[in-house]
Z-matrix of the N, CA and C atoms (Angstrom, degrees):
N
C 1 1.462
C 2 1.525 1 110.45
N 3 1.320 2 116.34 1 146.35
C 4 1.454 3 121.81 2 -177.35
C 5 1.526 4 109.55 3 -87.92
N 6 1.319 5 115.96 4 132.83
C 7 1.464 6 120.91 5 178.06
C 8 1.521 7 109.93 6 -77.96
N 9 1.326 8 115.93 7 134.61
C 10 1.467 9 121.43 8 176.66
C 11 1.523 10 108.71 9 -128.80
N 12 1.316 11 116.53 10 164.12
C 13 1.462 12 121.22 11 -178.17
C 14 1.526 13 110.12 12 -126.02
N 15 1.339 14 115.94 13 131.63
C 16 1.451 15 122.71 14 176.29
C 17 1.526 16 108.03 15 -123.11
N 18 1.333 17 115.94 16 154.69
C 19 1.461 18 120.96 17 173.61
C 20 1.525 19 107.85 18 -122.54
N 21 1.339 20 115.84 19 120.71
C 22 1.454 21 121.90 20 -179.42
C 23 1.523 22 108.98 21 -125.15
N 24 1.331 23 115.87 22 108.89
C 25 1.472 24 121.75 23 -179.48
C 26 1.525 25 112.16 24 54.68
N 27 1.305 26 116.45 25 34.90
C 28 1.458 27 121.17 26 -179.95
C 29 1.510 28 114.35 27 89.22
N 30 1.343 29 117.99 28 -10.22
C 31 1.455 30 121.82 29 175.35
C 32 1.533 31 107.96 30 -81.06
N 33 1.312 32 117.02 31 125.19
C 34 1.471 33 121.15 32 178.44
C 35 1.517 34 108.32 33 -91.24
N 36 1.326 35 116.82 34 118.15
C 37 1.464 36 122.55 35 -175.93
C 38 1.524 37 109.21 36 -110.49
N 39 1.322 38 116.29 37 111.66
C 40 1.466 39 122.05 38 176.80
C 41 1.527 40 107.45 39 -93.55
N 42 1.320 41 116.18 40 103.01
C 43 1.458 42 121.61 41 -178.84
C 44 1.537 43 110.37 42 -77.92
N 45 1.346 44 115.36 43 137.41
C 46 1.473 45 121.15 44 176.85
C 47 1.526 46 112.20 45 54.05
N 48 1.336 47 115.74 46 36.10
C 49 1.462 48 119.34 47 -177.97
C 50 1.524 49 111.42 48 -67.19
N 51 1.333 50 117.25 49 -32.43
C 52 1.461 51 121.52 50 -176.40
C 53 1.526 52 110.28 51 -107.59
N 54 1.316 53 116.13 52 129.65
C 55 1.466 54 120.95 53 175.67
C 56 1.525 55 109.50 54 -68.45
N 57 1.327 56 116.58 55 163.69
C 58 1.462 57 120.30 56 178.88
C 59 1.527 58 110.71 57 -60.44
N 60 1.324 59 117.37 58 -41.01
C 61 1.469 60 120.08 59 178.72
C 62 1.526 61 110.95 60 -60.95
N 63 1.331 62 116.60 61 -42.16
C 64 1.464 63 120.32 62 179.82
C 65 1.531 64 110.29 63 -67.13
N 66 1.318 65 117.20 64 -38.17
C 67 1.462 66 120.33 65 177.23
C 68 1.530 67 110.91 66 -61.67
N 69 1.315 68 116.49 67 -42.83
C 70 1.463 69 120.57 68 -179.72
C 71 1.525 70 110.68 69 -64.81
N 72 1.329 71 117.11 70 -39.00
C 73 1.470 72 120.64 71 177.11
C 74 1.529 73 110.37 72 -63.62
N 75 1.328 74 115.79 73 -41.35
C 76 1.461 75 119.69 74 179.18
C 77 1.521 76 111.57 75 -62.83
N 78 1.324 77 116.55 76 -42.42
C 79 1.465 78 120.18 77 179.89
C 80 1.526 79 110.55 78 -60.99
N 81 1.328 80 117.38 79 -41.65
C 82 1.467 81 120.01 80 177.85
C 83 1.519 82 111.23 81 -62.88
N 84 1.322 83 117.19 82 -39.42
C 85 1.468 84 119.85 83 178.91
C 86 1.527 85 110.80 84 -67.50
N 87 1.333 86 117.10 85 -33.83
C 88 1.462 87 120.71 86 177.78
C 89 1.525 88 110.64 87 -68.64
N 90 1.330 89 116.88 88 -38.38
C 91 1.468 90 119.65 89 178.02
C 92 1.527 91 110.74 90 -59.75
N 93 1.321 92 116.77 91 -36.95
C 94 1.468 93 119.97 92 178.64
C 95 1.526 94 110.38 93 -67.43
N 96 1.326 95 116.90 94 -40.00
C 97 1.459 96 120.43 95 177.12
C 98 1.520 97 110.83 96 -62.42
N 99 1.341 98 116.55 97 -44.13
C 100 1.466 99 120.79 98 -177.58
C 101 1.525 100 111.40 99 -66.45
N 102 1.328 101 116.93 100 -28.99
C 103 1.473 102 118.85 101 175.22
C 104 1.526 103 110.71 102 -64.36
N 105 1.325 104 116.64 103 -32.45
C 106 1.471 105 120.93 104 -179.40
C 107 1.535 106 112.08 105 -90.07
N 108 1.317 107 115.90 106 -27.74
C 109 1.479 108 121.19 107 -178.39
C 110 1.526 109 107.66 108 -138.12
N 111 1.329 110 118.39 109 85.85
C 112 1.469 111 121.76 110 -175.98
C 113 1.523 112 112.96 111 -59.92
N 114 1.334 113 114.52 112 154.36
C 115 1.459 114 120.31 113 176.56
C 116 1.523 115 110.98 114 -61.46
N 117 1.344 116 115.69 115 143.76
C 118 1.458 117 122.87 116 173.69
C 119 1.525 118 109.36 117 -119.23
N 120 1.315 119 116.54 118 150.49
C 121 1.456 120 121.69 119 168.88
C 122 1.519 121 106.87 120 -102.07
N 123 1.320 122 115.91 121 108.08
C 124 1.463 123 120.42 122 -173.65
C 125 1.523 124 111.45 123 -92.48
N 126 1.317 125 114.94 124 170.29
C 127 1.466 126 122.02 125 177.15
C 128 1.520 127 109.61 126 -121.97
N 129 1.313 128 115.50 127 148.72
C 130 1.457 129 120.60 128 175.70
C 131 1.529 130 109.09 129 -72.46
N 132 1.333 131 118.27 130 167.24
C 133 1.470 132 119.54 131 177.69
C 134 1.529 133 113.71 132 -58.11
N 135 1.328 134 117.32 133 -22.16
C 136 1.466 135 120.52 134 178.23
C 137 1.525 136 112.08 135 -85.59
N 138 1.337 137 117.03 136 -2.83
C 139 1.455 138 121.07 137 178.11
C 140 1.517 139 114.88 138 96.64
N 141 1.328 140 117.91 139 -1.04
C 142 1.465 141 121.09 140 -179.43
C 143 1.522 142 110.34 141 -73.45
N 144 1.324 143 116.09 142 132.91
C 145 1.455 144 121.88 143 179.83
C 146 1.518 145 110.25 144 -76.00
N 147 1.325 146 117.39 145 129.14
C 148 1.460 147 121.46 146 178.37
C 149 1.523 148 110.08 147 -76.82
N 150 1.328 149 116.39 148 147.97
C 151 1.466 150 120.32 149 179.23
C 152 1.518 151 112.28 150 -87.32
N 153 1.314 152 116.76 151 -14.76
C 154 1.467 153 122.01 152 -179.63
C 155 1.529 154 109.55 153 -95.50
N 156 1.318 155 116.71 154 134.77
C 157 1.465 156 121.21 155 175.91
C 158 1.531 157 108.82 156 -88.46
N 159 1.351 158 115.96 157 141.69
C 160 1.460 159 119.84 158 -171.46
C 161 1.521 160 113.09 159 -134.59
N 162 1.321 161 114.37 160 150.30
C 163 1.460 162 122.47 161 165.43
C 164 1.522 163 106.79 162 -153.08
N 165 1.330 164 116.97 163 -178.78
C 166 1.463 165 120.22 164 -176.51
C 167 1.517 166 110.75 165 -146.15
N 168 1.316 167 114.56 166 166.91
C 169 1.466 168 122.85 167 172.13
C 170 1.520 169 107.52 168 -140.39
N 171 1.335 170 115.74 169 156.60
C 172 1.458 171 119.75 170 178.07
C 173 1.515 172 112.97 171 115.83
N 174 1.321 173 115.61 172 -158.83
C 175 1.468 174 121.52 173 -177.76
C 176 1.524 175 113.01 174 -75.07
N 177 1.329 176 115.95 175 -17.75
C 178 1.454 177 121.30 176 179.09
C 179 1.519 178 108.40 177 -156.29
N 180 1.335 179 115.60 178 168.39
C 181 1.453 180 120.62 179 179.67
C 182 1.514 181 110.42 180 -132.92
N 183 1.333 182 115.87 181 146.92
C 184 1.454 183 120.22 182 179.36
C 185 1.522 184 109.62 183 -77.42
N 186 1.333 185 115.84 184 141.95
C 187 1.462 186 120.06 185 -175.50
C 188 1.520 187 109.99 186 -144.24
N 189 1.327 188 115.66 187 151.66
C 190 1.458 189 121.07 188 178.42
C 191 1.521 190 109.98 189 -144.56
N 192 1.329 191 116.55 190 131.80
C 193 1.460 192 123.36 191 172.34
C 194 1.523 193 107.38 192 -158.96
N 195 1.311 194 117.41 193 -161.91
C 196 1.464 195 120.31 194 -177.38
C 197 1.524 196 113.05 195 -66.55
N 198 1.327 197 117.21 196 -14.73
C 199 1.462 198 121.11 197 175.94
C 200 1.526 199 112.09 198 -81.67
N 201 1.330 200 116.57 199 -10.84
C 202 1.460 201 120.06 200 177.67
C 203 1.515 202 113.54 201 114.79
N 204 1.334 203 114.79 202 -178.18
C 205 1.467 204 122.14 203 177.87
C 206 1.524 205 108.61 204 -86.88
N 207 1.343 206 116.70 205 137.18
C 208 1.452 207 118.77 206 -177.22
C 209 1.537 208 109.88 207 -170.07
N 210 1.326 209 114.99 208 172.43
C 211 1.454 210 121.66 209 172.51
C 212 1.520 211 109.02 210 -105.87
N 213 1.316 212 115.75 211 139.01
C 214 1.461 213 121.95 212 -179.25
C 215 1.529 214 109.76 213 -121.02
N 216 1.344 215 118.02 214 138.06
C 217 1.465 216 120.57 215 -179.93
C 218 1.526 217 113.56 216 -73.55
N 219 1.339 218 117.31 217 -18.30
C 220 1.456 219 121.89 218 -177.16
C 221 1.525 220 110.72 219 -127.25
N 222 1.321 221 115.59 220 154.65
C 223 1.455 222 121.30 221 172.45
C 224 1.538 223 109.80 222 -68.92
N 225 1.328 224 117.59 223 165.01
C 226 1.467 225 119.71 224 178.22
C 227 1.532 226 113.73 225 -56.87
N 228 1.354 227 117.31 226 -27.43
C 229 1.469 228 120.23 227 179.59
C 230 1.528 229 112.52 228 -86.74
N 231 1.334 230 117.45 229 2.81
C 232 1.453 231 121.43 230 177.33
C 233 1.514 232 114.92 231 93.30
N 234 1.314 233 118.27 232 -6.02
C 235 1.460 234 121.68 233 179.41
C 236 1.522 235 110.93 234 -81.89
N 237 1.332 236 115.39 235 155.73
C 238 1.455 237 120.29 236 173.22
C 239 1.523 238 109.73 237 -67.21
N 240 1.324 239 116.10 238 152.37
C 241 1.458 240 119.93 239 172.75
C 242 1.529 241 108.99 240 -70.99
N 243 1.307 242 118.90 241 144.45
C 244 1.460 243 120.03 242 176.62
C 245 1.528 244 110.88 243 -65.68
N 246 1.329 245 118.13 244 157.74
C 247 1.466 246 120.08 245 -179.78
C 248 1.527 247 111.95 246 -69.01
N 249 1.320 248 115.06 247 155.92
C 250 1.461 249 120.36 248 175.09
C 251 1.528 250 108.70 249 -69.00
N 252 1.312 251 116.80 250 137.29
C 253 1.456 252 121.48 251 -179.66
C 254 1.530 253 110.85 252 -60.90
N 255 1.335 254 117.91 253 137.30
C 256 1.472 255 120.47 254 174.80
C 257 1.524 256 112.36 255 -57.27
N 258 1.337 257 117.57 256 -30.39
C 259 1.461 258 120.76 257 178.20
C 260 1.530 259 110.89 258 -64.29
N 261 1.327 260 116.22 259 -37.06
C 262 1.461 261 121.12 260 178.43
C 263 1.529 262 110.07 261 -73.43
N 264 1.316 263 116.71 262 -42.74
C 265 1.465 264 120.35 263 179.06
C 266 1.528 265 111.38 264 -61.20
N 267 1.314 266 116.83 265 -33.79
C 268 1.467 267 120.60 266 179.34
C 269 1.534 268 111.26 267 -61.06
N 270 1.327 269 116.42 268 -37.95
C 271 1.468 270 120.14 269 178.77
C 272 1.526 271 109.74 270 -65.57
N 273 1.334 272 116.78 271 -45.40
C 274 1.468 273 121.06 272 176.90
C 275 1.527 274 110.31 273 -58.41
N 276 1.311 275 116.89 274 -45.91
C 277 1.460 276 120.85 275 -177.21
C 278 1.526 277 111.98 276 -65.31
N 279 1.314 278 116.60 277 -32.70
C 280 1.464 279 120.04 278 179.51
C 281 1.525 280 112.91 279 -76.29
N 282 1.330 281 117.31 280 -30.78
C 283 1.466 282 120.45 281 -173.30
C 284 1.523 283 114.95 282 -109.37
N 285 1.343 284 117.21 283 -21.98
C 286 1.468 285 119.47 284 -174.90
C 287 1.528 286 112.49 285 -119.94
N 288 1.332 287 117.92 286 -63.20
C 289 1.466 288 119.85 287 -173.68
C 290 1.526 289 111.22 288 -159.91
N 291 1.319 290 115.39 289 139.53
C 292 1.469 291 121.18 290 171.76
C 293 1.526 292 111.15 291 -99.49
N 294 1.333 293 116.22 292 -6.12
C 295 1.467 294 120.93 293 -177.75
C 296 1.528 295 112.29 294 -93.26
N 297 1.320 296 117.13 295 -31.71
C 298 1.467 297 120.84 296 -176.63
C 299 1.518 298 109.53 297 -133.38
N 300 1.328 299 116.57 298 125.66
C 301 1.461 300 121.42 299 177.66
C 302 1.523 301 110.68 300 -90.38
N 303 1.314 302 117.74 301 158.76
C 304 1.470 303 120.22 302 176.48
C 305 1.526 304 110.84 303 -68.78
N 306 1.319 305 115.81 304 153.94
C 307 1.464 306 120.90 305 177.17
C 308 1.522 307 111.95 306 -82.29
N 309 1.325 308 116.31 307 -28.29
C 310 1.457 309 118.96 308 -174.25
C 311 1.522 310 110.85 309 -147.31
N 312 1.320 311 114.71 310 155.34
C 313 1.458 312 122.92 311 171.86
C 314 1.523 313 107.45 312 -127.22
N 315 1.326 314 116.30 313 107.96
C 316 1.462 315 121.08 314 177.06
C 317 1.527 316 108.24 315 -82.54
N 318 1.338 317 116.72 316 129.64
C 319 1.460 318 122.74 317 -177.47
C 320 1.524 319 108.36 318 -114.05
N 321 1.326 320 116.22 319 115.26
C 322 1.460 321 122.35 320 179.70
C 323 1.525 322 109.79 321 -109.38
N 324 1.331 323 116.77 322 135.56
C 325 1.459 324 121.20 323 175.26
C 326 1.526 325 109.56 324 -116.55
N 327 1.322 326 115.71 325 121.86
C 328 1.455 327 122.98 326 -179.49
C 329 1.523 328 109.68 327 -103.36
N 330 1.330 329 116.69 328 117.49
C 331 1.451 330 121.13 329 170.99
C 332 1.532 331 108.60 330 -86.50
N 333 1.339 332 116.66 331 -171.46
C 334 1.468 333 121.29 332 -169.59
C 335 1.522 334 114.07 333 -52.34
N 336 1.323 335 118.34 334 -44.64
C 337 1.460 336 121.34 335 -173.19
C 338 1.527 337 113.80 336 -106.24
N 339 1.307 338 116.66 337 11.93
C 340 1.465 339 120.09 338 -177.78
C 341 1.526 340 111.25 339 -76.43
N 342 1.327 341 115.06 340 149.90
C 343 1.455 342 121.45 341 176.38
C 344 1.530 343 108.29 342 -154.49
N 345 1.318 344 115.37 343 171.31
C 346 1.463 345 120.65 344 -179.88
C 347 1.529 346 108.03 345 -135.82
N 348 1.327 347 116.81 346 118.13
C 349 1.459 348 120.35 347 -178.47
C 350 1.519 349 112.14 348 -66.85
N 351 1.312 350 115.59 349 163.51
C 352 1.457 351 120.58 350 179.12
C 353 1.529 352 110.21 351 -59.23
N 354 1.315 353 115.91 352 131.20
C 355 1.465 354 121.14 353 -177.47
C 356 1.527 355 109.59 354 -155.01
N 357 1.309 356 115.43 355 165.20
C 358 1.463 357 122.43 356 172.93
C 359 1.520 358 108.80 357 -106.37
N 360 1.335 359 116.96 358 146.10
C 361 1.467 360 121.20 359 170.28
C 362 1.525 361 106.77 360 -93.97
N 363 1.336 362 116.19 361 95.33
C 364 1.461 363 119.71 362 -173.84
C 365 1.524 364 112.24 363 -137.14
N 366 1.342 365 117.22 364 20.78
C 367 1.465 366 120.00 365 178.03
C 368 1.526 367 112.06 366 -87.61
N 369 1.331 368 117.02 367 0.75
C 370 1.456 369 121.93 368 -179.50
C 371 1.532 370 109.91 369 -90.41
N 372 1.324 371 117.35 370 144.96
C 373 1.460 372 121.16 371 -179.48
C 374 1.524 373 111.45 372 -74.10
N 375 1.327 374 116.27 373 -35.45
C 376 1.471 375 120.77 374 -177.73
C 377 1.524 376 108.49 375 -107.89
N 378 1.323 377 116.30 376 100.90
C 379 1.463 378 121.11 377 -177.38
C 380 1.524 379 112.37 378 -89.62
N 381 1.334 380 117.23 379 5.50
C 382 1.465 381 119.52 380 178.48
C 383 1.529 382 111.59 381 -76.24
N 384 1.335 383 116.27 382 -20.51
C 385 1.459 384 119.65 383 178.41
C 386 1.525 385 110.01 384 -88.44
N 387 1.336 386 117.13 385 141.67
C 388 1.461 387 119.39 386 179.71
C 389 1.517 388 112.18 387 -74.29
N 390 1.305 389 115.01 388 165.47
C 391 1.466 390 122.42 389 168.33
C 392 1.516 391 107.32 390 -100.36
N 393 1.322 392 116.72 391 130.74
C 394 1.460 393 121.69 392 178.31
C 395 1.522 394 108.46 393 -107.95
N 396 1.325 395 117.00 394 129.58
C 397 1.455 396 122.87 395 -174.87
C 398 1.521 397 110.69 396 -121.80
N 399 1.337 398 116.53 397 131.21
C 400 1.463 399 123.09 398 -177.86
C 401 1.523 400 108.86 399 -117.55
N 402 1.328 401 117.17 400 130.04
C 403 1.462 402 122.24 401 178.92
C 404 1.525 403 110.68 402 -104.36
N 405 1.329 404 115.60 403 131.50
C 406 1.459 405 122.15 404 177.92
C 407 1.526 406 109.04 405 -135.24
N 408 1.329 407 117.36 406 131.62
C 409 1.456 408 120.36 407 176.61
C 410 1.517 409 112.72 408 98.08
N 411 1.325 410 116.44 409 -142.42
C 412 1.460 411 121.89 410 -172.52
C 413 1.526 412 113.06 411 -61.00
N 414 1.338 413 114.94 412 151.97
C 415 1.452 414 121.21 413 177.43
C 416 1.528 415 110.76 414 -64.57
N 417 1.326 416 115.38 415 148.27
C 418 1.467 417 120.87 416 -177.79
C 419 1.525 418 109.74 417 -135.35
N 420 1.330 419 116.07 418 137.71
C 421 1.460 420 121.33 419 177.19
C 422 1.521 421 108.69 420 -86.87
N 423 1.325 422 116.09 421 109.34
C 424 1.458 423 124.10 422 -173.77
C 425 1.524 424 109.03 423 -97.95
N 426 1.330 425 116.72 424 127.52
C 427 1.462 426 121.21 425 -179.04
C 428 1.529 427 110.16 426 -112.40
N 429 1.324 428 115.77 427 133.67
C 430 1.461 429 122.45 428 177.88
C 431 1.526 430 108.55 429 -115.70
N 432 1.333 431 115.36 430 132.73
C 433 1.449 432 120.91 431 176.05
C 434 1.512 433 111.67 432 -111.74
N 435 1.314 434 115.54 433 -139.52
C 436 1.460 435 122.96 434 -177.30
C 437 1.521 436 109.69 435 -116.78
N 438 1.307 437 117.40 436 -177.50
C 439 1.462 438 120.60 437 176.97
C 440 1.524 439 111.11 438 -79.91
N 441 1.319 440 116.83 439 -0.07
C 442 1.457 441 123.47 440 176.41
C 443 1.522 442 107.97 441 -131.04
N 444 1.318 443 116.95 442 159.62
C 445 1.461 444 120.23 443 178.65
C 446 1.535 445 110.18 444 -71.05
N 447 1.331 446 115.26 445 140.66
C 448 1.444 447 119.73 446 179.31
C 449 1.516 448 112.23 447 93.50
N 450 1.312 449 115.49 448 179.69
C 451 1.450 450 120.98 449 -179.45
C 452 1.521 451 112.20 450 87.32
N 453 1.303 452 116.09 451 177.84
C 454 1.450 453 122.87 452 -176.81
C 455 1.525 454 111.00 453 -70.47
N 456 1.312 455 115.91 454 139.11
C 457 1.455 456 121.07 455 177.21
C 458 1.525 457 109.86 456 -118.78
N 459 1.323 458 115.41 457 168.53
C 460 1.467 459 122.05 458 178.71
C 461 1.522 460 108.36 459 -134.78
N 462 1.337 461 116.76 460 137.51
C 463 1.462 462 121.02 461 -179.66
C 464 1.523 463 110.45 462 -123.68
N 465 1.328 464 115.85 463 147.61
C 466 1.458 465 121.35 464 174.85
C 467 1.527 466 108.65 465 -155.84
N 468 1.322 467 115.75 466 160.99
C 469 1.462 468 120.77 467 -176.15
C 470 1.522 469 111.49 468 -88.13
N 471 1.328 470 115.25 469 134.91
C 472 1.459 471 122.13 470 171.29
C 473 1.523 472 108.41 471 -103.01
N 474 1.336 473 115.69 472 139.74
C 475 1.451 474 121.22 473 -178.07
C 476 1.528 475 110.15 474 -116.75
N 477 1.302 476 115.54 475 164.00
C 478 1.454 477 120.73 476 179.27
C 479 1.528 478 110.01 477 -60.10
N 480 1.330 479 115.56 478 128.28
C 481 1.459 480 120.64 479 -178.28
C 482 1.508 481 114.14 480 98.79
N 483 1.353 482 117.41 481 -7.95
C 484 1.464 483 120.45 482 176.23
C 485 1.526 484 110.27 483 -78.04
N 486 1.323 485 115.74 484 146.87
C 487 1.466 486 122.37 485 177.45
C 488 1.528 487 108.21 486 -128.76
N 489 1.326 488 116.44 487 130.49
C 490 1.468 489 122.09 488 -178.82
C 491 1.524 490 109.22 489 -117.05
N 492 1.335 491 115.56 490 137.65
C 493 1.466 492 120.80 491 175.64
C 494 1.522 493 108.42 492 -116.17
N 495 1.344 494 115.44 493 123.65
C 496 1.464 495 122.18 494 178.71
C 497 1.519 496 107.75 495 -109.62
N 498 1.314 497 116.57 496 102.09
C 499 1.459 498 120.68 497 -177.93
C 500 1.511 499 111.72 498 -146.27
N 501 1.314 500 115.93 499 179.71
C 502 1.451 501 120.14 500 179.14
C 503 1.513 502 111.64 501 60.35
N 504 1.345 503 116.41 502 -135.01
C 505 1.459 504 121.09 503 -178.96
C 506 1.526 505 112.05 504 -66.38
N 507 1.330 506 117.15 505 -19.29
C 508 1.473 507 120.96 506 -178.58
C 509 1.531 508 112.55 507 -88.65
N 510 1.319 509 117.53 508 -4.67
C 511 1.462 510 120.65 509 -172.62
C 512 1.524 511 112.43 510 -57.85
N 513 1.323 512 118.00 511 -36.10
C 514 1.458 513 121.50 512 -176.89
C 515 1.532 514 112.83 513 -108.81
N 516 1.322 515 116.50 514 20.38
C 517 1.466 516 118.78 515 175.59
C 518 1.529 517 109.87 516 -72.53
N 519 1.324 518 115.76 517 141.46
C 520 1.462 519 119.97 518 173.48
C 521 1.526 520 109.02 519 -67.02
N 522 1.328 521 115.92 520 142.58
C 523 1.449 522 121.28 521 -179.46
C 524 1.521 523 109.08 522 -155.91
N 525 1.323 524 116.78 523 161.32
C 526 1.462 525 119.99 524 179.86
C 527 1.520 526 110.91 525 -173.40
N 528 1.317 527 115.03 526 178.24
C 529 1.461 528 122.38 527 178.40
C 530 1.526 529 108.52 528 -114.87
N 531 1.334 530 116.58 529 115.75
C 532 1.466 531 120.85 530 -179.59
C 533 1.523 532 111.89 531 -71.80
N 534 1.323 533 116.52 532 -42.25
C 535 1.466 534 121.31 533 -179.23
C 536 1.506 535 109.22 534 -171.55
N 537 1.317 536 116.24 535 168.07
C 538 1.454 537 120.81 536 172.68
C 539 1.527 538 109.10 537 -118.72
N 540 1.316 539 115.35 538 156.11
C 541 1.463 540 121.54 539 172.59
C 542 1.528 541 107.07 540 -92.54
N 543 1.324 542 114.85 541 91.30
C 544 1.464 543 119.93 542 -173.71
C 545 1.528 544 110.32 543 -63.98
N 546 1.331 545 115.85 544 131.38
C 547 1.455 546 121.20 545 177.26
C 548 1.511 547 115.12 546 89.21
N 549 1.340 548 117.72 547 8.69
C 550 1.464 549 119.95 548 179.97
C 551 1.522 550 112.58 549 -83.62
N 552 1.314 551 117.10 550 -5.55
C 553 1.467 552 121.59 551 177.72
C 554 1.520 553 109.28 552 -137.83
N 555 1.318 554 116.22 553 145.73
C 556 1.469 555 120.38 554 175.16
C 557 1.522 556 111.39 555 -106.88
N 558 1.337 557 115.87 556 19.83
C 559 1.462 558 119.62 557 -179.93
C 560 1.522 559 111.90 558 -65.08
N 561 1.335 560 116.55 559 -40.00
C 562 1.456 561 121.77 560 179.86
C 563 1.525 562 109.90 561 -97.80
N 564 1.304 563 117.40 562 145.85
C 565 1.464 564 121.81 563 -174.07
C 566 1.517 565 112.40 564 -59.51
N 567 1.327 566 117.34 565 -37.99
C 568 1.461 567 121.24 566 -178.08
C 569 1.529 568 111.73 567 -113.97
N 570 1.325 569 115.69 568 27.93
C 571 1.466 570 122.11 569 -177.14
C 572 1.535 571 110.01 570 60.65
N 573 1.325 572 116.58 571 -163.71
C 574 1.450 573 119.99 572 -174.52
C 575 1.524 574 111.75 573 92.57
N 576 1.314 575 115.31 574 -178.39
C 577 1.467 576 121.73 575 -176.64
C 578 1.516 577 110.57 576 -131.07
N 579 1.326 578 115.26 577 137.91
C 580 1.463 579 121.86 578 170.62
C 581 1.522 580 108.00 579 -110.67
N 582 1.314 581 115.00 580 133.09
C 583 1.458 582 121.27 581 175.75
C 584 1.519 583 108.69 582 -122.94
N 585 1.317 584 116.03 583 128.53
C 586 1.464 585 121.95 584 176.29
C 587 1.518 586 108.29 585 -109.02
N 588 1.323 587 118.14 586 131.16
C 589 1.465 588 120.93 587 173.08
C 590 1.519 589 108.74 588 -123.90
N 591 1.324 590 114.10 589 125.49
C 592 1.461 591 121.77 590 -179.32
C 593 1.519 592 109.18 591 -101.51
N 594 1.339 593 115.84 592 133.31
C 595 1.459 594 120.39 593 -172.95
C 596 1.527 595 111.72 594 -141.40
N 597 1.311 596 115.21 595 140.21
C 598 1.463 597 121.26 596 166.30
C 599 1.518 598 106.61 597 -89.61
N 600 1.322 599 116.72 598 120.86
C 601 1.459 600 121.27 599 -172.65
C 602 1.520 601 111.79 600 -89.33
N 603 1.329 602 117.04 601 -42.98
C 604 1.474 603 119.69 602 -176.96
C 605 1.520 604 110.81 603 -139.66
């Protein structure tokens, strides 16, 4: 399939950026990360259980509990987070920067009924760097809002192998996943969707 590029509200969407072979390699590298840092089901600061399972790789990992949203240098069990896969870093280097690598890679796993409400990615100290998002597995309905809560939103489907860059004026736009089309991809053994987001934290 031929890779194409779209711009939606400042979000740069690289369609079919990753070949099927590259997607399969990425999934294997993620399985190795998950063996070292298993998925967690986190809670929001209000105590609500998230439907998406999460883990991280890199110098720090994203975390959420009653203390709030933040990055932690260690896993809950006290171990270091595993390193970011070179395959993932290669995508960042090709699309964002060869001079500075991301500090963390947040790994989200969406099962059949999982979703992600509209939110901003603003827990990073340096917001001048974009967030790079990689979709693997089932299709997902991605919603983009504004830099403030409310107002008109726009939704479109993300497919396995798509890569989205959220930077510039779009860096602080609200965004989320309304739902996934469970079973639309056989990339993952039990279907579902994996989303990787690469971030410079400080």
